[in-house]
Every structure is written in structure tokens, then in C-alpha cells.
NUROVEX-889117 format. One line per field, with one value per residue (C-alpha): residue number from 0; residue in three letters; x, y, z. Coordinates in steps of 0.1 Angstrom, whole numbers, plus 5000, padded with zeros to 4 digits. Example, Ala and Ser with C-alpha at 12.3 -4.5 7.8 and 13.67 -1.06 7.14 Angstrom:
BEGIN
num c(0:1) .
residu c(ala:ser) .
c1 c(5123:5137) .
c2 c(4955:4989) .
c3 c(5078:5071) .
This chain:
BEGIN
num c(0:1:2:3:4:5:6:7:8:9:10:11:12:13:14:15:16:17:18:19:20:21:22:23:24:25:26:27:28:29:30:31:32:33:34:35:36:37:38:39:40:41:42:43:44:45:46:47:48:49:50:51:52:53:54:55:56:57:58:59:60:61:62:63:64:65:66:67:68:69:70:71:72:73:74:75:76:77:78:79:80:81:82:83:84:85:86:87:88:89:90:91:92:93:94:95:96:97:98:99:100:101:102:103:104:105:106:107:108:109:110:111:112:113:114:115:116:117:118:119:120:121:122:123:124:125:126:127:128:129:130:131:132:133:134:135:136:137:138:139:140:141:142:143:144:145:146:147:148:149:150:151:152:153:154:155:156:157:158:159:160:161:162:163:164:165:166:167:168:169:170:171:172:173:174:175:176:177:178:179:180:181:182:183:184:185:186:187:188:189:190:191:192:193:194:195:196) .
residu c(met:lys:phe:leu:phe:asp:leu:gly:gly:val:phe:phe:asp:trp:asp:pro:lys:phe:phe:phe:thr:lys:ile:ile:ser:asp:lys:asp:glu:met:asp:phe:phe:leu:thr:lys:val:cys:asn:asp:glu:trp:asn:leu:ala:gln:asp:ser:gly:arg:ser:ile:glu:asp:gly:glu:lys:asp:ile:ile:lys:lys:phe:pro:gln:tyr:glu:asn:leu:ile:arg:gln:tyr:tyr:pro:asn:his:arg:lys:met:ile:lys:gly:thr:phe:gln:ser:ser:val:asp:ile:leu:ile:lys:leu:lys:lys:asn:asn:tyr:glu:cys:phe:val:leu:ser:asn:trp:ser:ser:glu:thr:phe:ile:asp:ile:pro:lys:glu:phe:lys:phe:met:asn:asn:phe:asp:gly:leu:leu:ile:ser:gly:glu:asp:lys:leu:val:lys:pro:asp:pro:lys:ile:tyr:leu:leu:ala:ile:asp:arg:phe:asn:leu:asp:pro:gln:asn:thr:val:phe:ile:asp:asp:lys:leu:val:asn:ile:gln:ala:ala:lys:lys:leu:gly:phe:lys:thr:ile:his:leu:thr:asn:pro:asn:ile:ile:glu:ala:glu:ile:asn:lys:phe:ile:lys) .
c1 c(5186:5155:5132:5094:5081:5048:5040:5017:5037:5069:5072:5040:5030:4992:4965:4929:4933:4955:4924:4896:4911:4904:4868:4856:4864:4852:4880:4856:4833:4864:4876:4841:4839:4874:4870:4834:4823:4851:4875:4904:4881:4859:4888:4904:4873:4881:4917:4906:4888:4854:4845:4845:4809:4798:4818:4801:4766:4772:4784:4759:4731:4745:4753:4731:4738:4774:4768:4784:4816:4816:4815:4845:4867:4880:4878:4903:4925:4956:4951:4955:4991:5012:5043:5069:5096:5129:5148:5129:5133:5170:5175:5154:5177:5208:5196:5189:5223:5237:5216:5192:5157:5130:5092:5060:5033:5007:4971:4958:4925:4931:4910:4931:4964:4958:4987:5006:5036:5034:5031:5058:5089:5107:5081:5099:5127:5107:5111:5074:5042:5015:4986:4959:4929:4941:4943:4914:4935:4947:4974:4975:4958:4985:4972:4986:5020:5020:5010:5039:5062:5050:5048:5082:5100:5108:5125:5111:5142:5161:5136:5131:5095:5091:5057:5045:5017:5026:4997:5012:5047:5034:5017:5049:5070:5048:5057:5094:5101:5128:5110:5114:5085:5090:5077:5099:5109:5140:5156:5149:5185:5199:5174:5180:5218:5215:5206:5231:5263) .
c2 c(4951:4939:4960:4962:4979:4994:4990:5018:5051:5032:5007:5014:5047:5042:5069:5065:5098:5080:5062:5086:5116:5097:5090:5122:5153:5178:5182:5193:5163:5140:5156:5151:5115:5106:5125:5119:5087:5063:5079:5066:5057:5036:5019:5012:4991:4968:4968:4955:4926:4937:4923:4945:4935:4946:4978:4986:4979:5001:5031:5028:5030:5064:5077:5059:5086:5074:5037:5035:5052:5032:4999:5010:5015:4980:4965:4992:4990:4980:5011:5032:5019:5043:5022:5013:5034:5020:5036:5014:4983:4989:4993:4962:4942:4957:4948:4913:4909:4920:4894:4917:4903:4924:4921:4937:4952:4967:4979:4962:4944:4907:4907:4933:4919:4886:4881:4913:4891:4874:4906:4925:4902:4924:4912:4878:4894:4898:4873:4875:4895:4906:4919:4936:4922:4887:4891:4916:4941:4975:5000:5020:4994:4982:4946:4944:4955:4929:4903:4913:4911:4876:4863:4876:4872:4909:4929:4964:4980:4963:4967:4997:5003:5024:5040:5070:5078:5096:5080:5046:5058:5071:5038:5020:5043:5036:4999:5007:5004:5025:5044:5061:5084:5083:5114:5110:5075:5090:5094:5059:5047:5076:5071:5033:5038:5057:5024:5001:5020) .
c3 c(5108:5089:5067:5065:5035:5025:4987:4975:4974:4981:4952:4933:4918:4924:4922:4911:4892:4867:4855:4862:4845:4813:4823:4841:4821:4847:4874:4901:4895:4896:4929:4944:4932:4946:4979:4988:4969:4962:4986:5007:5036:5014:4997:5031:5040:5011:5021:5056:5041:5030:4996:4966:4959:4994:4990:4958:4971:5001:4983:4954:4980:4991:4956:4931:4905:4904:4900:4866:4878:4911:4891:4871:4901:4909:4874:4864:4895:4875:4853:4885:4887:4866:4872:4899:4915:4902:4930:4955:4934:4931:4969:4976:4953:4969:5004:4994:4978:5011:5029:5046:5053:5036:5042:5031:5053:5029:5030:4998:4990:4987:4955:4937:4950:4931:4905:4916:4925:4892:4872:4890:4893:4919:4944:4945:4964:4995:5023:5033:5025:5049:5028:5049:5030:5035:5073:5077:5095:5083:5092:5114:5137:5161:5156:5121:5132:5160:5135:5113:5143:5151:5115:5104:5137:5139:5167:5162:5176:5148:5120:5098:5087:5055:5046:5027:5052:5084:5104:5097:5106:5139:5148:5140:5162:5192:5189:5188:5151:5134:5107:5073:5064:5026:5009:4979:4966:4949:4983:4996:4992:5011:5039:5041:5040:5073:5090:5073:5073) .
């Protein structure tokens, strides 16, 4: 068995609210900003390879009144990481000690991913990384899973894919992967143990 991990929501406790609650005092305004302006769909475009500069220009045209806040989004990306989930780090180290191959398939802008492996030493345990922004493909597009299969020599029937987003899990299942829809990082070891015992 091999393991293919997402990063955000699985290893990294990332949420733009961690930063913007300190900047936007009105909750309704913050909710509007993060659901209508700098929302998941907009962020996903950068994860798929669009430059941050182009992403900012595009959204500022639509919401010029939010230009100041928009320009604070990516320079403060690290402040949106509250920390890491130790339970996930622990199981990764355990898997590697037992000679299981572990890989990453993550939607992440190539520009904000720079130095992440240097800052978070547990990242060195992975056998390979596929970062969406670097290959200009994003989950749940089947093409990025097929790229992971080819790049990491995976047999989906013997690979467990772990992700916090159901849409990504559903896409993996269609390609034959074993899956863990991880809604709570604290149960990751128990979920993974189902596949290795």
C-alpha cells in the first residue's frame, strides 16, 4: 500500500480567517470578503497556476473598494497557517519508519509554496510532491490524479488518497483509489490503520 496525502486540512491548519479576523472587525464584512471577493474559487485559480499578480488585478477590477484588503491576502499567506496537525505528522513518520511510500497531491499556489518544505521539516519525509500550481492542474480534475499516478508509479487499487474535501475524494474514487475523507485530523491514525493491519 502507498499513501497520497493532501496538505491543507490534513497537515496544515490553514484558514484565511486566521489572518483577516485581526484586520476586519466587522464579521459580516469579513464573511462577504472571504465568500464573494477573495473566495475559494478565486484562490483556486492561483492554485491552478495563475500568477498572484494576475489574480489580484482580476479581482480588484471587480471589487476596487477592497483593493487594500485584496493586496494583503497573499503577502500574509503564512499568517493564515495556524499550525500543523501533530496527529498527521506522527502517522506520516510512523508510515515511513515502516517503509510505506508517502506522497503529496495538493492544491497550492507555486508562489506561496516556496520554502514550505524548508520551514516545516516533516515535509522531508515525503517521497514526492505534486503541487498543483507547479503543474497548472488542480483537484478535482482527473488529469492531476493521472499525473500523480504516472509520476509516482501508483496503482490506485493499492494507494490510499487522504483529503479533507469530499469533491476531491469523489474524483479519486472514480479512478479506483482507496480513500479517506478526513473531516477530523485527530482520527487519521485510526483511519490509516484500517489499510495497513
